[in-house]
C-alpha positions as YAML, in Angstrom:
chain: A
units: angstrom
residues:
- id: 1
  name: MET
  ca: [0.00, 0.00, 0.00]
- id: 2
  name: ILE
  ca: [2.32, 2.64, -0.98]
- id: 3
  name: HIS
  ca: [0.56, 5.97, -0.81]
- id: 4
  name: SER
  ca: [1.73, 7.70, -3.81]
- id: 5
  name: ARG
  ca: [0.59, 10.42, -5.66]
- id: 6
  name: ARG
  ca: [4.48, 14.49, -21.72]
- id: 7
  name: LEU
  ca: [2.63, 17.20, -27.07]
- id: 8
  name: VAL
  ca: [4.28, 17.44, -30.05]
- id: 9
  name: ARG
  ca: [3.19, 19.84, -32.73]
- id: 10
  name: GLY
  ca: [3.97, 19.02, -36.30]
- id: 11
  name: ARG
  ca: [3.66, 21.11, -39.42]
- id: 12
  name: SER
  ca: [4.47, 20.33, -43.05]
- id: 13
  name: LEU
  ca: [7.20, 22.26, -44.76]
- id: 14
  name: PRO
  ca: [6.59, 21.50, -48.44]
- id: 15
  name: THR
  ca: [8.92, 24.22, -49.76]
- id: 16
  name: ARG
  ca: [11.80, 23.13, -47.52]
- id: 17
  name: LEU
  ca: [11.29, 19.44, -48.31]
- id: 18
  name: SER
  ca: [11.09, 20.12, -52.02]
- id: 19
  name: GLY
  ca: [14.39, 21.99, -51.83]
- id: 20
  name: LEU
  ca: [16.03, 19.13, -50.03]
- id: 21
  name: SER
  ca: [14.71, 16.63, -52.60]
- id: 22
  name: LEU
  ca: [16.01, 18.76, -55.45]
- id: 23
  name: ALA
  ca: [19.44, 19.07, -53.84]
- id: 24
  name: ALA
  ca: [19.62, 15.31, -53.39]
- id: 25
  name: THR
  ca: [18.67, 14.73, -57.06]
- id: 26
  name: LEU
  ca: [21.31, 17.17, -58.31]
- id: 27
  name: ALA
  ca: [23.98, 15.61, -56.12]
- id: 28
  name: ALA
  ca: [23.16, 12.16, -57.45]
- id: 29
  name: SER
  ca: [23.17, 13.27, -61.10]
- id: 30
  name: CYS
  ca: [26.53, 15.01, -60.67]
- id: 31
  name: GLY
  ca: [28.17, 12.05, -58.99]
- id: 32
  name: GLY
  ca: [27.85, 13.42, -55.45]
- id: 33
  name: GLY
  ca: [29.35, 11.90, -52.26]
- id: 34
  name: SER
  ca: [29.21, 8.18, -51.62]
- id: 35
  name: SER
  ca: [26.36, 6.51, -49.78]
- id: 36
  name: PRO
  ca: [26.65, 6.19, -45.96]
- id: 37
  name: THR
  ca: [26.88, 2.46, -46.49]
- id: 38
  name: GLY
  ca: [29.26, 2.69, -49.40]
- id: 39
  name: PRO
  ca: [32.90, 1.68, -49.52]
- id: 40
  name: ASP
  ca: [34.12, 5.08, -48.24]
- id: 41
  name: SER
  ca: [32.04, 5.02, -45.01]
- id: 42
  name: PRO
  ca: [33.77, 4.25, -41.68]
- id: 43
  name: PRO
  ca: [33.20, 0.81, -40.20]
- id: 44
  name: THR
  ca: [30.32, 0.68, -37.71]
- id: 45
  name: THR
  ca: [30.86, -0.65, -34.20]
- id: 46
  name: ALA
  ca: [28.66, -3.59, -33.45]
- id: 47
  name: PRO
  ca: [26.28, -2.66, -30.60]
- id: 48
  name: GLY
  ca: [26.43, -4.63, -27.39]
- id: 49
  name: THR
  ca: [23.59, -6.65, -25.98]
- id: 50
  name: SER
  ca: [21.22, -6.07, -23.10]
- id: 51
  name: VAL
  ca: [21.82, -7.72, -19.75]
- id: 52
  name: THR
  ca: [19.05, -8.26, -17.24]
- id: 53
  name: ALA
  ca: [19.90, -8.07, -13.55]
- id: 54
  name: PHE
  ca: [18.21, -7.71, -10.19]
- id: 55
  name: VAL
  ca: [19.55, -6.22, -6.95]
- id: 56
  name: PHE
  ca: [18.79, -8.12, -3.78]
- id: 57
  name: TYR
  ca: [19.39, -7.68, -0.06]
- id: 58
  name: ASP
  ca: [22.07, -10.26, 0.68]
- id: 59
  name: GLU
  ca: [21.20, -10.92, 4.32]
- id: 60
  name: ASN
  ca: [24.03, -13.35, 5.01]
- id: 61
  name: ALA
  ca: [26.52, -11.55, 2.71]
- id: 62
  name: ASN
  ca: [27.44, -14.74, 0.83]
- id: 63
  name: GLY
  ca: [26.90, -13.17, -2.60]
- id: 64
  name: ILE
  ca: [24.10, -15.60, -3.48]
- id: 65
  name: ALA
  ca: [20.38, -14.86, -3.72]
- id: 66
  name: ASP
  ca: [19.24, -17.57, -1.33]
- id: 67
  name: PRO
  ca: [15.60, -18.76, -1.46]
- id: 68
  name: LEU
  ca: [14.55, -16.91, 1.70]
- id: 69
  name: GLU
  ca: [16.18, -13.62, 0.71]
- id: 70
  name: GLY
  ca: [13.15, -11.97, -0.84]
- id: 71
  name: ILE
  ca: [13.99, -8.26, -0.50]
- id: 72
  name: ARG
  ca: [14.61, -6.50, -3.84]
- id: 73
  name: LEU
  ca: [15.93, -2.94, -4.14]
- id: 74
  name: PRO
  ca: [14.27, -0.48, -6.57]
- id: 75
  name: GLY
  ca: [15.90, 2.78, -7.62]
- id: 76
  name: VAL
  ca: [19.47, 1.44, -7.56]
- id: 77
  name: THR
  ca: [22.04, 2.00, -10.32]
- id: 78
  name: VAL
  ca: [23.56, -1.21, -11.69]
- id: 79
  name: THR
  ca: [26.85, -1.06, -13.58]
- id: 80
  name: ILE
  ca: [28.10, -3.72, -15.97]
- id: 81
  name: GLY
  ca: [31.40, -2.75, -17.53]
- id: 82
  name: ALA
  ca: [30.95, 0.92, -18.48]
- id: 83
  name: ARG
  ca: [27.19, 0.62, -18.96]
- id: 84
  name: THR
  ca: [24.49, 1.39, -16.38]
- id: 85
  name: GLY
  ca: [20.82, 0.79, -15.74]
- id: 86
  name: GLN
  ca: [18.45, 1.56, -12.89]
- id: 87
  name: THR
  ca: [16.32, -0.95, -11.06]
- id: 88
  name: VAL
  ca: [12.55, -0.56, -11.00]
- id: 89
  name: ALA
  ca: [9.86, -2.34, -9.01]
- id: 90
  name: GLY
  ca: [11.01, -5.83, -8.17]
- id: 91
  name: GLY
  ca: [14.63, -4.64, -8.12]
- id: 92
  name: ARG
  ca: [15.12, -5.46, -11.83]
- id: 93
  name: ALA
  ca: [17.22, -3.50, -14.31]
- id: 94
  name: VAL
  ca: [18.02, -3.86, -17.99]
- id: 95
  name: VAL
  ca: [21.52, -2.65, -18.84]
- id: 96
  name: ALA
  ca: [21.65, -1.92, -22.57]
- id: 97
  name: ASN
  ca: [24.53, -2.19, -25.06]
- id: 98
  name: VAL
  ca: [26.93, -4.13, -22.88]
- id: 99
  name: PRO
  ca: [29.99, -5.20, -24.91]
- id: 100
  name: SER
  ca: [30.47, -8.91, -25.42]
- id: 101
  name: GLY
  ca: [32.89, -10.83, -23.29]
- id: 102
  name: ALA
  ca: [33.70, -11.11, -19.62]
- id: 103
  name: GLN
  ca: [32.29, -8.22, -17.55]
- id: 104
  name: ALA
  ca: [31.67, -7.46, -13.87]
- id: 105
  name: ALA
  ca: [28.35, -6.33, -12.38]
- id: 106
  name: THR
  ca: [27.94, -4.24, -9.24]
- id: 107
  name: VAL
  ca: [25.87, -1.35, -7.87]
- id: 108
  name: ARG
  ca: [26.77, 2.28, -7.26]
- id: 109
  name: ALA
  ca: [27.07, 2.84, -3.53]
- id: 110
  name: GLU
  ca: [25.57, 6.35, -3.66]
- id: 111
  name: SER
  ca: [22.34, 5.01, -5.19]
- id: 112
  name: LEU
  ca: [21.68, 2.50, -2.38]
- id: 113
  name: PRO
  ca: [19.29, 3.08, 0.52]
- id: 114
  name: PRO
  ca: [20.89, 4.39, 3.73]
- id: 115
  name: TYR
  ca: [23.31, 2.02, 5.44]
- id: 116
  name: PHE
  ca: [23.39, -0.46, 2.53]
- id: 117
  name: VAL
  ca: [26.74, -1.19, 0.85]
- id: 118
  name: PRO
  ca: [27.52, -2.97, -2.45]
- id: 119
  name: GLY
  ca: [28.22, -6.67, -2.26]
- id: 120
  name: ALA
  ca: [30.99, -8.44, -4.12]
- id: 121
  name: GLN
  ca: [31.19, -7.90, -7.88]
- id: 122
  name: VAL
  ca: [29.47, -10.55, -9.98]
- id: 123
  name: ALA
  ca: [31.15, -12.05, -13.03]
- id: 124
  name: VAL
  ca: [29.03, -11.74, -16.19]
- id: 125
  name: GLN
  ca: [29.60, -13.38, -19.56]
- id: 126
  name: VAL
  ca: [27.98, -11.31, -22.30]
- id: 127
  name: PRO
  ca: [25.77, -12.18, -24.03]
- id: 128
  name: GLN
  ca: [23.77, -13.92, -21.34]
- id: 129
  name: ALA
  ca: [22.23, -17.30, -21.78]
- id: 130
  name: PRO
  ca: [18.57, -16.82, -22.76]
- id: 131
  name: GLY
  ca: [16.19, -16.43, -19.81]
- id: 132
  name: THR
  ca: [18.87, -15.72, -17.20]
- id: 133
  name: GLU
  ca: [19.19, -12.81, -14.81]
- id: 134
  name: ILE
  ca: [22.26, -11.61, -12.95]
- id: 135
  name: ALA
  ca: [21.75, -11.46, -9.17]
- id: 136
  name: VAL
  ca: [23.66, -8.42, -7.84]
- id: 137
  name: PRO
  ca: [24.02, -8.28, -4.04]
- id: 138
  name: ALA
  ca: [23.81, -5.39, -1.60]
- id: 139
  name: SER
  ca: [24.34, -5.95, 2.11]
- id: 140
  name: LEU
  ca: [23.35, -4.26, 5.35]
- id: 141
  name: SER
  ca: [25.34, -4.46, 8.55]
- id: 142
  name: ILE
  ca: [23.00, -5.41, 11.42]
- id: 143
  name: GLY
  ca: [25.22, -7.54, 13.65]
- id: 144
  name: ALA
  ca: [23.19, -9.98, 15.72]
- id: 145
  name: ASN
  ca: [19.92, -8.11, 15.11]
- id: 146
  name: ARG
  ca: [16.89, -9.47, 13.30]
- id: 147
  name: ALA
  ca: [16.71, -8.81, 9.57]
- id: 148
  name: ASN
  ca: [13.70, -6.82, 8.34]
- id: 149
  name: VAL
  ca: [12.56, -5.95, 11.87]
- id: 150
  name: TYR
  ca: [11.82, -2.28, 12.58]
- id: 151
  name: MET
  ca: [11.41, -0.90, 16.09]
- id: 152
  name: ALA
  ca: [9.14, 2.15, 16.43]
- id: 153
  name: PHE
  ca: [10.54, 4.07, 19.40]
- id: 154
  name: GLY
  ca: [8.91, 7.17, 20.86]
- id: 155
  name: ASP
  ca: [6.01, 8.58, 22.87]
- id: 156
  name: SER
  ca: [2.21, 8.44, 22.44]
- id: 157
  name: ILE
  ca: [2.42, 9.34, 18.74]
- id: 158
  name: THR
  ca: [4.62, 6.29, 18.16]
- id: 159
  name: PHE
  ca: [2.30, 4.28, 20.37]
- id: 160
  name: GLY
  ca: [-0.55, 5.19, 17.99]
- id: 161
  name: GLU
  ca: [-2.94, 7.26, 20.09]
- id: 162
  name: GLY
  ca: [-5.64, 8.82, 17.90]
- id: 163
  name: SER
  ca: [-5.63, 6.08, 15.27]
- id: 164
  name: ASN
  ca: [-8.65, 3.85, 14.74]
- id: 165
  name: ASP
  ca: [-6.97, 0.59, 15.71]
- id: 166
  name: GLY
  ca: [-4.20, 1.96, 17.92]
- id: 167
  name: SER
  ca: [-1.41, 1.05, 15.51]
- id: 168
  name: GLY
  ca: [-0.70, 4.62, 14.40]
- id: 169
  name: TYR
  ca: [1.78, 4.84, 11.54]
- id: 170
  name: ARG
  ca: [3.11, 1.33, 12.15]
- id: 171
  name: SER
  ca: [0.53, -0.67, 10.18]
- id: 172
  name: TYR
  ca: [0.78, 1.75, 7.24]
- id: 173
  name: LEU
  ca: [4.57, 1.60, 7.22]
- id: 174
  name: GLU
  ca: [4.65, -2.16, 7.51]
- id: 175
  name: ALA
  ca: [2.42, -2.47, 4.43]
- id: 176
  name: ASP
  ca: [4.42, 0.19, 2.56]
- id: 177
  name: LEU
  ca: [7.71, -1.57, 3.27]
- id: 178
  name: ARG
  ca: [6.41, -4.95, 2.15]
- id: 179
  name: SER
  ca: [5.12, -3.43, -1.06]
- id: 180
  name: TYR
  ca: [8.30, -1.46, -1.75]
- id: 181
  name: TRP
  ca: [10.83, -4.19, -0.94]
- id: 182
  name: GLY
  ca: [8.67, -7.05, -2.18]
- id: 183
  name: GLY
  ca: [9.49, -9.06, 0.94]
- id: 184
  name: SER
  ca: [8.88, -9.25, 4.64]
- id: 185
  name: ALA
  ca: [8.87, -6.39, 7.15]
- id: 186
  name: SER
  ca: [7.82, -6.42, 10.78]
- id: 187
  name: LEU
  ca: [7.05, -3.28, 12.84]
- id: 188
  name: ILE
  ca: [7.23, -3.60, 16.61]
- id: 189
  name: ASN
  ca: [5.94, -1.03, 19.08]
- id: 190
  name: GLU
  ca: [8.18, 0.54, 21.71]
- id: 191
  name: GLY
  ca: [6.17, 3.73, 22.11]
- id: 192
  name: VAL
  ca: [5.42, 4.85, 25.67]
- id: 193
  name: SER
  ca: [2.83, 7.59, 26.12]
- id: 194
  name: ALA
  ca: [3.62, 10.86, 27.92]
- id: 195
  name: THR
  ca: [7.38, 10.29, 27.91]
- id: 196
  name: ARG
  ca: [9.99, 12.93, 27.09]
- id: 197
  name: SER
  ca: [13.21, 12.51, 25.17]
- id: 198
  name: ASN
  ca: [15.37, 12.19, 28.29]
- id: 199
  name: ARG
  ca: [13.25, 9.26, 29.38]
- id: 200
  name: GLY
  ca: [13.64, 7.77, 25.91]
- id: 201
  name: ALA
  ca: [17.41, 8.00, 26.22]
- id: 202
  name: GLN
  ca: [17.19, 6.13, 29.51]
- id: 203
  name: ARG
  ca: [15.06, 3.25, 28.25]
- id: 204
  name: ILE
  ca: [16.27, 2.67, 24.69]
- id: 205
  name: GLY
  ca: [19.06, 0.30, 25.73]
- id: 206
  name: ALA
  ca: [16.63, -2.15, 27.28]
- id: 207
  name: SER
  ca: [14.32, -1.94, 24.23]
- id: 208
  name: LEU
  ca: [17.20, -2.62, 21.86]
- id: 209
  name: ASP
  ca: [18.40, -5.57, 23.90]
- id: 210
  name: ARG
  ca: [14.91, -7.05, 24.05]
- id: 211
  name: ARG
  ca: [13.85, -6.43, 20.43]
- id: 212
  name: ARG
  ca: [17.16, -6.60, 18.47]
- id: 213
  name: PRO
  ca: [15.78, -4.64, 15.49]
- id: 214
  name: ALA
  ca: [17.62, -4.10, 12.22]
- id: 215
  name: TYR
  ca: [16.24, -0.54, 12.23]
- id: 216
  name: THR
  ca: [15.32, 1.84, 15.05]
- id: 217
  name: LEU
  ca: [12.79, 4.54, 14.15]
- id: 218
  name: ILE
  ca: [13.26, 7.37, 16.66]
- id: 219
  name: LEU
  ca: [10.49, 9.95, 17.11]
- id: 220
  name: TYR
  ca: [10.92, 11.95, 20.30]
- id: 221
  name: GLY
  ca: [10.66, 15.54, 21.55]
- id: 222
  name: THR
  ca: [6.96, 16.42, 21.36]
- id: 223
  name: ASN
  ca: [6.43, 16.28, 25.12]
- id: 224
  name: ASP
  ca: [9.64, 18.19, 25.90]
- id: 225
  name: TRP
  ca: [7.62, 21.38, 25.33]
- id: 226
  name: ASN
  ca: [5.90, 20.69, 28.62]
- id: 227
  name: ASP
  ca: [9.17, 21.15, 30.53]
- id: 228
  name: ILE
  ca: [9.82, 24.83, 31.25]
- id: 229
  name: GLU
  ca: [13.59, 24.43, 30.85]
- id: 230
  name: CYS
  ca: [13.00, 23.42, 27.23]
- id: 231
  name: ARG
  ca: [11.13, 26.67, 26.51]
- id: 232
  name: ASP
  ca: [13.14, 29.31, 28.34]
- id: 233
  name: GLU
  ca: [16.72, 30.47, 27.79]
- id: 234
  name: ARG
  ca: [17.92, 26.90, 28.41]
- id: 235
  name: PHE
  ca: [16.46, 25.79, 25.04]
- id: 236
  name: PRO
  ca: [17.02, 23.20, 23.61]
- id: 237
  name: CYS
  ca: [17.48, 21.73, 27.09]
- id: 238
  name: TYR
  ca: [18.16, 17.98, 26.93]
- id: 239
  name: THR
  ca: [16.35, 17.15, 23.66]
- id: 240
  name: ILE
  ca: [19.24, 17.10, 21.18]
- id: 241
  name: ASP
  ca: [21.61, 15.40, 23.61]
- id: 242
  name: SER
  ca: [18.95, 12.76, 24.28]
- id: 243
  name: LEU
  ca: [18.35, 12.13, 20.59]
- id: 244
  name: ARG
  ca: [22.09, 11.88, 19.98]
- id: 245
  name: SER
  ca: [22.33, 9.35, 22.79]
- id: 246
  name: MET
  ca: [19.51, 7.25, 21.25]
- id: 247
  name: VAL
  ca: [21.19, 7.30, 17.84]
- id: 248
  name: GLN
  ca: [24.50, 6.22, 19.33]
- id: 249
  name: GLU
  ca: [22.88, 3.50, 21.45]
- id: 250
  name: ALA
  ca: [21.23, 2.04, 18.35]
- id: 251
  name: ARG
  ca: [24.48, 2.14, 16.42]
- id: 252
  name: SER
  ca: [26.37, 0.53, 19.25]
- id: 253
  name: ILE
  ca: [24.49, -2.72, 18.58]
- id: 254
  name: GLN
  ca: [24.41, -2.16, 14.77]
- id: 255
  name: SER
  ca: [20.72, -1.23, 14.64]
- id: 256
  name: ASN
  ca: [20.31, 1.38, 11.88]
- id: 257
  name: PRO
  ca: [18.69, 4.60, 13.14]
- id: 258
  name: ILE
  ca: [16.07, 6.64, 11.29]
- id: 259
  name: LEU
  ca: [15.47, 9.99, 13.01]
- id: 260
  name: GLY
  ca: [12.02, 11.54, 12.73]
- id: 261
  name: THR
  ca: [11.34, 15.25, 12.97]
- id: 262
  name: ILE
  ca: [8.71, 16.43, 15.49]
- id: 263
  name: ILE
  ca: [5.26, 16.99, 14.05]
- id: 264
  name: PRO
  ca: [3.56, 20.36, 14.57]
- id: 265
  name: VAL
  ca: [0.49, 20.63, 16.79]
- id: 266
  name: ASN
  ca: [-3.00, 21.31, 15.47]
- id: 267
  name: PRO
  ca: [-3.25, 25.06, 14.79]
- id: 268
  name: ALA
  ca: [-7.03, 24.93, 15.19]
- id: 269
  name: TYR
  ca: [-6.57, 24.89, 18.96]
- id: 270
  name: ALA
  ca: [-5.79, 28.58, 19.46]
- id: 271
  name: ASP
  ca: [-6.39, 28.30, 23.20]
- id: 272
  name: ARG
  ca: [-3.45, 25.86, 23.50]
- id: 273
  name: ASP
  ca: [-0.78, 28.37, 22.45]
- id: 274
  name: ALA
  ca: [-0.40, 26.54, 19.12]
- id: 275
  name: VAL
  ca: [1.47, 29.39, 17.38]
- id: 276
  name: ALA
  ca: [4.20, 29.60, 20.01]
- id: 277
  name: ARG
  ca: [4.46, 25.83, 20.26]
- id: 278
  name: ASN
  ca: [4.76, 25.36, 16.51]
- id: 279
  name: ASP
  ca: [7.50, 27.99, 16.41]
- id: 280
  name: TRP
  ca: [9.29, 25.98, 19.11]
- id: 281
  name: VAL
  ca: [8.81, 22.78, 17.07]
- id: 282
  name: LYS
  ca: [10.31, 24.43, 13.99]
- id: 283
  name: ARG
  ca: [13.38, 25.62, 15.91]
- id: 284
  name: MET
  ca: [13.85, 22.21, 17.48]
- id: 285
  name: ASN
  ca: [13.55, 20.46, 14.12]
- id: 286
  name: ASP
  ca: [16.25, 22.70, 12.67]
- id: 287
  name: LEU
  ca: [18.54, 21.33, 15.37]
- id: 288
  name: ILE
  ca: [17.37, 17.75, 14.76]
- id: 289
  name: ARG
  ca: [18.24, 18.04, 11.08]
- id: 290
  name: ALA
  ca: [21.65, 19.47, 11.98]
- id: 291
  name: LEU
  ca: [22.17, 16.54, 14.36]
- id: 292
  name: ALA
  ca: [21.28, 14.11, 11.58]
- id: 293
  name: ARG
  ca: [23.82, 15.72, 9.24]
- id: 294
  name: THR
  ca: [26.54, 15.55, 11.88]
- id: 295
  name: GLU
  ca: [25.79, 11.93, 12.74]
- id: 296
  name: ARG
  ca: [25.10, 10.89, 9.11]
- id: 297
  name: VAL
  ca: [21.69, 9.59, 10.11]
- id: 298
  name: ALA
  ca: [18.78, 9.07, 7.74]
- id: 299
  name: VAL
  ca: [15.85, 11.42, 8.43]
- id: 300
  name: ALA
  ca: [12.11, 10.97, 8.15]
- id: 301
  name: ASP
  ca: [11.16, 14.64, 7.74]
- id: 302
  name: ILE
  ca: [7.57, 14.37, 8.91]
- id: 303
  name: HIS
  ca: [7.41, 18.02, 9.94]
- id: 304
  name: ALA
  ca: [8.25, 19.24, 6.41]
- id: 305
  name: SER
  ca: [5.72, 16.83, 4.92]
- id: 306
  name: TYR
  ca: [2.96, 18.06, 7.23]
- id: 307
  name: LEU
  ca: [3.67, 21.69, 6.35]
- id: 308
  name: ARG
  ca: [3.32, 20.90, 2.63]
- id: 309
  name: GLN
  ca: [-0.27, 19.70, 3.07]
- id: 310
  name: PRO
  ca: [-3.13, 22.01, 2.00]
- id: 311
  name: SER
  ca: [-4.78, 21.70, 5.41]
- id: 312
  name: LEU
  ca: [-2.75, 21.05, 8.52]
- id: 313
  name: GLU
  ca: [-5.88, 20.76, 10.68]
- id: 314
  name: ALA
  ca: [-7.12, 17.84, 8.55]
- id: 315
  name: LEU
  ca: [-4.29, 15.63, 9.83]
- id: 316
  name: TYR
  ca: [-5.33, 15.49, 13.50]
- id: 317
  name: ARG
  ca: [-7.63, 13.62, 15.79]
- id: 318
  name: ASP
  ca: [-7.09, 16.16, 18.56]
- id: 319
  name: PHE
  ca: [-4.63, 18.90, 19.47]
- id: 320
  name: LEU
  ca: [-1.59, 16.63, 19.41]
- id: 321
  name: HIS
  ca: [-2.29, 13.22, 17.88]
- id: 322
  name: PRO
  ca: [-2.71, 12.51, 14.17]
- id: 323
  name: ASN
  ca: [-5.74, 10.82, 12.62]
- id: 324
  name: GLU
  ca: [-5.52, 8.11, 9.96]
- id: 325
  name: GLN
  ca: [-4.54, 10.61, 7.27]
- id: 326
  name: GLY
  ca: [-1.81, 12.04, 9.47]
- id: 327
  name: TYR
  ca: [-0.45, 8.65, 10.44]
- id: 328
  name: ALA
  ca: [-0.41, 7.47, 6.80]
- id: 329
  name: LEU
  ca: [1.63, 10.56, 5.94]
- id: 330
  name: MET
  ca: [4.07, 9.77, 8.73]
- id: 331
  name: ALA
  ca: [4.49, 6.27, 7.32]
- id: 332
  name: GLN
  ca: [5.33, 7.68, 3.89]
- id: 333
  name: GLU
  ca: [8.08, 9.84, 5.36]
- id: 334
  name: PHE
  ca: [9.57, 6.97, 7.34]
- id: 335
  name: LEU
  ca: [9.51, 4.89, 4.14]
- id: 336
  name: LYS
  ca: [11.50, 7.62, 2.37]
- id: 337
  name: GLY
  ca: [13.96, 7.80, 5.24]
- id: 338
  name: ILE
  ca: [14.52, 4.05, 5.09]
- id: 339
  name: THR
  ca: [14.70, 3.63, 1.31]
- id: 340
  name: GLN
  ca: [16.04, 6.84, -0.27]
- id: 341
  name: PRO
  ca: [19.81, 7.43, -0.53]
- id: 342
  name: LEU
  ca: [21.20, 9.75, 2.12]
- id: 343
  name: ALA
  ca: [22.63, 12.24, -0.39]
- id: 344
  name: ALA
  ca: [19.32, 12.53, -2.27]
- id: 345
  name: SER
  ca: [17.34, 12.97, 0.94]
- id: 346
  name: ALA
  ca: [19.70, 15.70, 2.16]
- id: 347
  name: ALA
  ca: [19.42, 17.54, -1.17]
- id: 348
  name: ARG
  ca: [15.62, 17.48, -1.03]
- id: 349
  name: ARG
  ca: [15.59, 18.79, 2.52]
- id: 350
  name: ALA
  ca: [18.02, 21.58, 1.63]
- id: 351
  name: PHE
  ca: [15.89, 22.58, -1.36]
- id: 352
  name: PHE
  ca: [12.68, 22.63, 0.64]
- id: 353
  name: PHE
  ca: [14.07, 24.83, 3.39]
- id: 354
  name: SER
  ca: [15.84, 27.23, 1.04]
- id: 355
  name: VAL
  ca: [12.57, 27.77, -0.84]
- id: 356
  name: GLY
  ca: [9.92, 27.26, 1.82]
- id: 357
  name: GLY
  ca: [11.76, 28.56, 4.87]
...
């Protein structure tokens, strides 16, 4: 369930065409230049052949697409010799005009999702045998953690308050990941309502030890507003240090962190000081993005996505918690954070904030 969202004018030129025809006739009658395929033309280089490949998540890093390794990577650049092609849905790519002979296939590291690295090069004999595909590996360092397991870590928004079934963004993201990767994905809930980021920093170690996730999705800071020291001259208080600690804890056990930005509050609640709070959220998110750049962490920029919507109020169940539409939007941003290359994500964020402020 991924939530997703060229005319040619022709005109006849009879005078021009007639002139060209006449020139060609005169050239022929006067013994004009030789034909492009005549004896004076340069030899043509025989074109190569197309090679079909797919990029897979090599969970055990053995270079082989084992039967249970079902994750395929779209949007990745495959190189075979000096030729390239990009994978589409199902992780498949067609690399055109590959010269005959022995070649090597691999992927470009900068096109991979965050934290993935290219696997070993694959030997390719061109042309391929009919009906064959080249399996090109990419691996992900997760240590002793569980492949394709994602831990949602945060407060009541992560817990799913305000959603119809209590799953919040998790059920949407789980479905999105399965559709995108074409394989398994499991979202587990480690959201605790009413907690602040300093409490999150204290408890994340136990959650990581218990869950052993391949990915840790961190969404904390909303409730820090309620602490006066986070709003006065001591801003940003403990929030950024706590988030940095969570990122480093996850990395210490080789769980790959995705850092979410804090969502705004519902501006329809004027009596809740929504304007001042949303200004605070914006300032805090600027620091969260800076933290992500420093730590080279993938970001789910939920805040930016919310601000791009035509109606911010339409995303909420109450003052603070999203409704189904809001949670589905959160899932889309986490999906981007997990699957889009770090460099591309950073460029999009920089563009948005240079234009939108």
